[in-house]
N, C-alpha and C positions, 0 to 999 in steps of 0.2 A: 786520592779519591776519598779516603776515610776522613782526611782533614776537611775536605769540602763539605761532606755530609755533617760532620760535627759543627762546622761553622754555620751551616744553614739551620741546624737544630738550635744552636745557641742564639742565633738571631731571632728565630721564632719565639723562643722562651723569653728573650729580652723584650720583644715587641708585645707579647701577651702581658708581661709584668708592667709595662708602661700604660696599659689600659686602665680606665676607671672601672669601678665595680659593675656599673651598668653595661659597659662595653664587654667586660669579661663574661657576664651572664648571657648577653646576646651571642657572643662567640661560641660559648659552650652549647647553647641551644641550637645554633646553626650547624655545628659539627654533629650533634646528636641527630638532628633532622636529616642531614645528608647521609649519615650512616644508616638510619632506618630506611630512608628512601632507596639507598643503594642496595640494601638487603632485599627489600621487596622487589625491586627491579631485577636483580639477579635471580631471585626465585622464579619470577614470572618468565624471564628469558630462558631459564633452564628447563621449563616445562615443555614437553614435546607437543607438536601440532597433531590433533586428533582428526581422524577421517572415518566415515562410516565403513564398518566391516560388512554388516548385513542390515537390511531394513525390513519392516513389516514382518517380523518373525512371530511365529506362534510361541506361546508360553513354554511348551515342552522343548522346542528348538533353542529358545533363548537360554533356558536353564542348562541344557547340555553344552552349549557354546561357552557359557560363563565358566562352567566347571573345567572345560578344556583350557581356557585362557588362564584360569587360576593355577592349574597344574603346570602350565608352561611358564608361569611367572611373567605374563604379559599384562601390563596395565590396561584397563578398559574403563569406559564410561557408558552408562545406560541413559538413553534419552527416549523421548516420545512414548512415555509410559512403559519402558522396558522392551519396546518392539524394535528399537534401533540400538546397535552396539557399536561404540566408537573405540578405536584403538589408535596408537601412534601411527602416523602416516607411513613411516618406514616399514612397519610390520603388516600393512594391510594385505598386500598381495601374497606374501609368504604364508600368513595365517589363513587366508582365504583358500589357497590351494591345499594347505595341510588339512583344514577342516573338511573341505570337499572330498578329499581322499578318505576321510573317516565317515562319510555319509551324512554330513551335517551341512546345512539344515535338511532334515529328513522330510519336513512337510513341503519342501519346494517341489518334490516330485509329484505334483498334482495335475500338471498339464498334459501335453502330448507325450511326456516322458513315460506315462502309464502304458502307452501302447507298445513301448519297447519291451515290456515284461510279458507280453502275450506270446504263448508258445504255439506250436503247430496244432496241438490237440485242443485248442480253445474253441468252445462252441460258439454258434452264431449269437446266442443270447449274451454270453459273456463279452463277445466282441462289441455288441451294441451297448452294453452297460459301460464297458471300458471307454468307448468312444464318447458316450455322454459325460462320463466323469472327466475325461480329458478336456472336453469342450467347456465344461463348467469351470475347471481349474484355469484354463487360459483366459476365460472371461473375467475371473476373479483378479488375475494379475493385471489385466488391461484396465479394469475399472479402478484398481488401487493406484494406478499411475495418474489419475485425474487429481488436480489440485484440490486439497481439502479433504479428500477421501482417505480415511485411516485404514479401514478394512471393508471387505465386501463378501457377500455370499450369494451365488447364483444357483438357482434351482430350475432345471428344465424338465418339462413334462412333454416327452416326445412319444406319441402313440405309435404302436407297431403298425406297419403297413400290411394291409390285407388285400390280396389280389382279387378275392371274390366279392369284396364289398363294393357297392355302388358309389358310396361317398366315404371319404377319409376324414378323420378328425384332424383338426389343425393343432400344431404344437403351441404350448403356452410357456411363459417364463415368469419368474418372480425374482427380484433382486433386493437384498437387504444391504443397506449402505450405512456405515458408521463413519461419521466425520470427526475431525479433530475437535477438542473442547472449544477452541476459539474460532472454528470455521463453521459455515452453514452452507448446505447444498442449495444452490439456487434452482429456479425452475428451468433455466437454460441448461444447466448441467444435468438435471433429471431427464430432460428430453434427449440430451446427448447420450445418456446411458440407455434410454429406451431404443433409440435408433441403432446404437452400437450392438445391442443384444439381438435386435430383430434382423439386422443385416448379417449377423454371424451364424444364424440358425436357418437352414433351408425351410421355406414354407411358413416362417413365423411372421405374423403381422405385428406391426408396431402397436396396434390397439390391444394386443393380447399380452403385453408386457406390463407388469406391475412393479413399481419401485417404491419401497418402504424405507423410511428412516429408522435409525436405532431407537428413537423415542416413540415408535409406533405410529408415526404420522405418515399417511399415504401421500407420496409425492407425485406419482403419476399412475394412472390406471385407466382401464376401459370404461368409458362413460356408461355404456349399457350395462356393465356388470356392477359398477359401484359409482354412482354419481356423487357420493359424499367425498370421494377422493379428489375430485376436480372442483369441488365447491370452494375450497380455500383458495385455489388458484384463480378462479373466476372472481371471487370477492376481492382479492388483491389487485387484479387487473382493473376491476370497476373502480376501486378506491383510487388507484393511480390515475385513471382517466379523470375522475372527478377533481382530484387535487391539481392536476395539470391545467384543467379548464378554469378552476377557481383561482389558481395562481396568476394565470394570464389576465383574467378579468380584474383581479385585485391590483395588479401592476398598472393596468390602464386607468382604473378609477383613482388610484393614488396620484397620478399626474394631473387629474382634473380637480379633485376636492382635497388633495393633500393626504399624506400618510395618516392612518388611524382614524379617518373620517368616513370610511365606507367598509361595509361588510358584505361578502359575496358567498353564496352557497349554491353549488351545482349538484343536482341529483340526476343521475343517468341510469337508464334502463337499457342494458346492452343485450343483444341477441346472440347467444352462443350456440344456436341450433345450426347444424350443418345441413344445407339443402343442396340438392343436385337437380338441375333442369336440363332436359334433353329436347332438342328442337330439330325437326327434319323439314327441309325445304326442297321442292322440286323445281328446277329451272330448265328453260329451253331457250336456245339461241336461234332466232329466225334465220340468221345468215348461215347456219350450219346445214349442209345438205342432209336430206333424210336418209335414214338407214335402209328403208325399203319403200318403193313407190309402184303401185299397180292400178291399172284402169280397166274397166269392163263396160262394153257398150252393146246393147241389144236393139235391133231394128226389125220390125215386122210390117209387110205391105199386103193388102187384100183388094179384089175387084167387086165384091158385094153380090154373091150368087142368090138364086131364088130360094125363098124360105117358105115355110108352111103358111097357109092362109089363116086369116083371123076373122072370126065372125064379127060382122058389123051390126049396126042396128037393123032391126026387122029382118034378120037373117039374110042380109044382103052381103055377098062376098066381096071383100076388098081385093084388088088385084095384088098379086104377090110381087114383091120387089119394087113396088112403087114408092118413090121417095127415099131409097136407101143407097146412097152413093158409095164409092170405093173407100175403104178404111185402111189406117196404118198405125204402127206402135214403135216408139223409140225410147230406150232406157240406157243411162250411163252411170257407172259406179267407179269411184276413185278411192283407193286406200293408200295412205302415206304414214309410214312409221318414222317419226322424228326422234332425234337423239335427245333424251331427257336426262339431265344431271340431278343428283341428289346430294344435298349438303346436310350433314348431321352435326349439330353443335351441342356440346355438353358443358354446362357451367356449374361449378361448385362454389357456392358462396362461402367466404371465409368467416369463421365465427368472430364475434366481437363488434358487429355493426351496431350503430345506435338505433334503438327502437323508440326511445322517447327521452326528451330532455326537459328538466324543470330548473329554472334559474330564479333565484331570489336575491334581490339587491336592496340593501338598506343604507341610506345616506344619513349623515349627521345634519340635523336641521340648523345647527349653529354655523355651518360652513357651506351648506348647499342651498342657501336662500336664493341666490341668483342663478342657480343652475337650471337648465332647461330639461325637465324630466322626460319629455317626449323624445328629445334628441339623444339623451343618455340611454333611454330604453332602446332606441333604434340602433345605437352603437353597440350595445350589449348583445342585441339580437344578431347583428351582423358578425360580431366577434365569435360567437359560439355556433353560428349557423343554425338558428332556430327554423324549424319547418312547421308551420301551422297545420299542414296536411297530415302529419303523423301524430298530431296532438301535443306538440311542444308548447310549454307555457312559460311566461315570464312575469314576475311581480317586482315592481320598484316602488319603494316607499321612503318617505323622509320622516325620520323620528329623531327625538332627542337622545343622544348617547349618554350613558352613565359613565362619567369620567372620574368617579371617586377612586377607583382602583388605579387608573392611570396617574392621577395626581399623587396618590400614595406612593406608587412606584417611582414617579419622578422625584418626590421628596426623598425617598430612600436612596435613589441614585445620586441626588445632590449631596446628601449626607455622606454617602460612601466616597464621592469624589472629594468632598471637603476633608474627610478623614484621611484620604490618600494624600492630598496635598499637605496636610499637617504632618503626616508621617514622613513625606519627602523632605519637608522643612526641618523636622527634627533630625532626620538622617543627615541633611546637609550641615545643620548646626553641630551635630556630634562629630561629623567628619572634619568640619572646620576647627572645632575645639581640639581634636586630636592632632591635626596638622599644626595648629597654633602652639600646642604644648611641645610638639617635637621641634618646631622652629625655635621656641623659647629656650629649650634645652640645648639646641645647637648654638644659639647665640651666647648662652651662658658658658658653654664649653669653649666657644671661640674666644670670648672675652677673658675667661679664666686662663686659657692657654696663652693669649697675648700678654696677660698680666704676668704670668710665670716667666714668659720669655723676656719681658722687660726687666723683671727682677733678676733673672739669671744674667742678662746682659750687663746690668748694673754691677752685680757682684763680680762678674768676670773682669769688667773694666777696672773696678776698684782693686782687685787682686793683681791685675797686670800693672796698674799704676804703682801699687806698693812694691811690686817686684822690680819695676824700673827704678823706683826711688832707692831701694836697697842696693840694687846693682850700681847705681851712680855713686852712692856713698862708699860702697866697697871699692870701686875704681878710684875714687878720690883718696881714700885711705892708703891704698896700695901705691898710688902715685907719690903721696907724701913720704911713705916709708922708703920708696926707692930713692927719692931725692935726698933723704936723710942718710943714705947709705946703710939702711938697716939690713939690706940683703933679702934674699928670698925667704929666709926663715922668719924674718920680722914681718914680711908682707903676708905670709901665710898665717901668722899669729893674730893678725888683725881680723876681727869679726865685727859685723855690723851690730849695733846695739839700738834697742828701741829707745825712743826719746823718753817715754814714761810707761808706767804700768797700764794706764788707761788705753793707750793705743795698742799695746800687746793684747789686752783682753778683747778689744774690738776686732782685732785681726784674727784672733783665735775663733771668735764667734762667727765671723764672716767665712772663715775657712771651713768650719763645721757645716754651716748652711750650704756652702757651695758643694761640699762633698756629698751632702744629702741629696741635693738637686741632681748631681751627676749620677748618683746611684739610682734615683727614681726615673730620671728622664735622660738617659744617655743619648737617644736620638736627637732630642732638641739641643742638648749641649754640643753635639757634633755638628748640628746644622748651624748653630751660632758661630762656632769656630771656623767652619767652612766659609761662612759669610765674611768673617773678619779677614781671612786669608785672601778671599777674592777682592775685598776692598783694598787691601794692602798691595795686591798685584796691580790693580788699576791705578 
């Protein structure tokens, strides 16, 4: 085993010694880069995976927990402004149980856990205060779980109930919300907080909940108590409506006159008043039988008896009963109580209806010469739903647009595009030059290697030819000595001799050059020899 390791090391050293200076430098650089990369990778792999131990901690709790972790020699990391403590994942549950046994975090006992500390002798007032504090703490925890909310504070104003009062005061609530530095509380989330708080407190109306951001901006409030808090929301909604209408009109006009040749401005007056309408209708179905039906009939009959006399003209008495026939009386009354139904309808109008719209359209005279303005005006009116009855107006004009800024921007864009193309061309040229230099160096190295191989092959062939010649001369001399009966001693005494001093010097120089090549390029020499052996076998 040791011999194998030594052979591998010797082979590596010989391979490195056969490199050119450039190849040696690149090899050293590659080894250093691999060592540095391996060090950083091993350091990164050796680091433990951190997991949250506690989140949304108060500063006092975070300080106490950090002291305990430092005393226990547990590594930790602070994130989210120090409100979240991270520890290695293997230590999360053990440290959490250990710190909970020591009463940390102490500020977490702000919800219904406060009710566990009340004794038998607690007064009604303390019970009410404790319940209010517990409810505020639970609402704080719930609001903190909303995405983007970093901390929250809920304050409830719950008036005491009086059994002797005719009317009771309604509870109110205020919520202070602090979001993360990169987050922003949307109006939808503010309304969610409002309904969450109002649904958690008995008798609390959603209009009596005020949500305020940490920057002092009112996010949601009662309109009757403070209209300024809802002004920003109304303005944002109005602007969003105007932008949506302007965008749709702009997209339609761009298809008619082309992009950049029309300008649209929509001004909307939205009604945010909440109105409630109650309507009562009384209906009766003739096919329904009446609830009560009564009839009353009266009939009287008479024979016409004598009555008192009446003085006539000249005191002449008229006969009594003359001309007075028998009389009669008949009367009928009918009472019917029909079933009458009543329909009560209550309608609440949602805020945000359009009270008035004003649309202004300006077309470029250079491209709108053939456009029918009346037709375009009708299209725009239909697109936005203009109603002349509520006072909506539209104005469409054809004017010459100022294109100096557009031309300047187009020129700057063209210059930037040209500069980008030139930069890409220079980058391609630079890359091509680098690739060409590398290819040239590879070609030079290949030709140099081929030339050295040819030279080495030539030297080896000359050396082998000389060795064959010397061996043939030695064999001939030995043969002659044996034939002359010189014996073995005479044969051994014969040594080959150079023909002259010049050939000996040439052979010595060739031998030194071959030795130098073998020392510098052992792999190439071995490769040439293996090639010869293969040719001889073939």
